[in-house]
N, C-alpha and C positions, 0 to 999 in steps of 0.2 A: 557643105560642112567642112571646117578645117581638119586637117589630119592631126591627131593628137601626137604630142612629142612623147616618145617612149624612151625612157632612159634605161640602159642596161645596168646591171649591178656595177660594172667597171666604171661607167660614167656617172654613177650616183655618189660614189664615195667622196669625191672632192667637194661637191656642194654641202654634203652632210658635215664633213670635217670643218669646212669654212664656217658653217653655221655654229657648230659646237665651239670653235675658237672664239667666236664673238659673243655667244650667249650662255656658255656653260656657267653653272653656279660654282662658286668657290667652296667646295666641301672638303672637310678635313681628311676624309678617306680617299680623296683623289691625290693627296700630296705624295710625292715620290718616297718620302720616308715612312709612310704608313705601312705597318706590317700586314701580311696577309690576314692575320687574325682580325685586324681592324676593318679590312675590306669585307671579309666574310660577315662580321658582326653587323656592319651597315646594311648588307643585303638582307639579313634576317630581320633586322629592325624595320626596314623600309617596306616590308611586305604589308600592303594595305594600310600604311600609316604615313601621314604627311611628313615630309622631310623637316618642316619647321618644328615638329615635335620630336623627331628622331635625333637631330644634331645635339641638343643639350644632354640628352640621355646617353647618347653614344660617347660623348666626351667624358661624362661621369664614369661610365663603364670602363673606358680605356684607362682612366686614372686609377680606378680601383682594381681592375683586373686586366692588366696589360697583356696577359697571355692566357690561353685556355687552361693551363695548369693552375694559375692564380684563381680563376673562376671555380674550378673543380675543388679547390682546397677550402672554399667557403661553403656555407649551407645553401641548399636549394631555396629556402625561404628568403634569404638575403638577395638572391638573384631575382626572385619574383618581386620583392619590395623595390629593388632598384629599377625594375622594368618600368615602374611608375605608370604613366598614362598612355603607354604605347598600344595597349589593347592586346588581346590574345596572349595572356601571360604564360600559356603553355609553351610558347616559343622560348621563354626564359628557362623553363624547366628542361626543355630539350637541349638547349645550349649547355646547361649545367651537366 
C-alpha cells in the first residue's frame, strides 16, 4: 500500500491560494473598496442561502442602506421586505 502524502498546514496554503486565484468567483463584497458593512452583510445573507440569490439582494441593500445607520433609520418592515427570497427573515430583523 502506498504511503499517503500528508500535507502540513504550512504546505497546504500555497495549493489552496493557487486554486482560489484560478477559480474564485467575482463577488462584489470581495472588492477592495467594499466597506466592512458590505462584507458583514454578505456573510449574514449567505447563511444557508445560495450566492446566486444573495448577490442581487446584497446589491439592492447596499444601494438602499450603505451603512448600518442608514438601515436603522428605516423601519424593520422595510428590511424584511427587502430581504426578499433569502429565507429566514429574522436575519433582516436582527440586522436592523
